[in-house]
C-alpha positions as CSV (number, residue, x, y, z in Angstrom):
1,X,132.2,120.2,98.7
2,X,129.3,121.4,101.3
3,X,131.8,123.1,103.5
4,X,133.3,125.3,100.6
5,X,130.3,126.1,99.2
6,X,128.7,127.3,102.5
7,X,132.2,129.2,103.4
8,X,131.9,130.8,100.1
9,X,128.3,131.5,100.2
10,X,127.4,129.9,97.2
11,X,125.2,127.0,95.6
12,X,126.8,123.8,95.0
13,X,125.9,124.1,91.3
14,X,127.9,127.4,91.2
15,X,130.9,125.8,92.9
16,X,130.8,123.1,90.3
17,X,130.2,125.4,87.2
18,X,133.1,127.6,88.6
19,X,135.2,124.3,88.8
20,X,134.5,123.4,85.1
21,X,135.3,127.4,84.3
22,X,138.7,126.9,86.0
23,X,139.3,123.7,84.2
24,X,138.2,125.0,80.8
25,X,140.7,128.2,81.5
26,X,143.5,125.9,82.3
27,X,142.9,123.7,79.1
28,X,142.6,127.4,76.7
29,X,146.0,128.3,78.2
30,X,147.6,124.8,77.7
31,X,146.3,125.1,74.1
32,X,147.2,129.0,73.8
33,X,143.3,129.6,73.2
34,X,142.3,132.9,74.5
35,X,138.5,133.1,75.4
36,X,137.3,135.6,78.0
37,X,133.8,133.5,79.2
38,X,132.4,130.1,78.3
39,X,128.6,130.6,77.6
40,X,127.1,127.5,78.9
41,X,123.4,126.2,79.4
42,X,122.4,125.3,82.9
43,X,119.4,124.0,84.1
44,X,117.3,126.0,86.8
45,X,114.5,125.5,88.9
46,X,111.5,127.6,87.7
47,X,109.5,126.9,90.5
48,X,108.5,129.8,92.9
49,X,108.8,129.5,96.9
50,X,104.9,128.5,97.3
51,X,105.4,125.5,94.9
52,X,108.0,123.4,96.6
53,X,105.9,120.8,97.9
54,X,104.5,119.9,94.8
55,X,105.1,117.0,92.9
56,X,107.0,117.1,89.4
57,X,109.6,119.6,88.1
58,X,109.5,123.0,86.4
59,X,112.8,122.9,84.8
60,X,114.1,125.6,82.5
61,X,117.6,126.5,81.2
62,X,119.5,129.7,81.4
63,X,122.7,130.8,79.5
64,X,125.7,131.5,82.1
65,X,128.8,133.2,80.9
66,X,131.5,131.3,82.8
67,X,134.5,133.4,84.0
68,X,137.0,131.0,82.4
69,X,139.9,133.9,82.3
70,X,139.7,134.2,86.4
71,X,142.7,132.3,87.7
72,X,141.6,132.8,91.5
73,X,139.5,129.6,92.5
74,X,138.2,131.6,95.4
75,X,137.1,134.6,93.2
76,X,135.2,132.2,90.5
77,X,132.3,130.5,92.4
78,X,131.3,134.0,93.7
79,X,131.5,135.6,90.5
80,X,129.6,132.3,88.7
81,X,126.9,132.8,91.8
82,X,126.6,136.6,90.8
83,X,126.0,135.8,87.1
84,X,123.5,132.6,87.7
85,X,121.5,135.4,90.2
86,X,121.4,138.1,87.8
87,X,120.2,135.8,84.8
88,X,117.5,134.0,86.8
89,X,116.3,137.4,88.1
90,X,116.2,139.1,84.6
91,X,114.4,136.0,83.2
92,X,116.7,136.6,80.2
93,X,117.5,133.1,78.5
94,X,115.2,131.0,80.6
95,X,113.2,128.3,78.3
96,X,111.0,126.0,79.7
97,X,112.5,122.6,79.3
98,X,109.6,120.1,81.0
99,X,106.6,120.4,83.3
100,X,105.5,117.3,85.0
101,X,102.6,116.4,86.8
102,X,102.3,114.2,89.7
103,X,103.4,110.6,89.4
104,X,100.5,108.4,88.5
105,X,99.1,106.1,91.2
106,X,100.1,102.2,90.0
107,X,98.5,99.1,91.3
108,X,95.0,99.9,91.2
């Protein structure tokens, strides 16, 4: 999986979302259901680059349109990555899910 994502220039999450889009598209074809896209809520990190070393999580949810009608498995991952990046940059559809501080010390 890592070699494939590196070769396509996408993240592992984008590769998995593209695989889901392909599976849903084939399912829809099999059931004779037409859908252009699948709206999907996906978790994203809300941390800034300068916050990477901090403990805890800052996670949000973002609505992504997955290309379920795209039959080409080599086109779906970059299309998914572009959609993900556009949504994250725009800030639209991003909501905070949880914000956790550092893990408390125990045994004192």
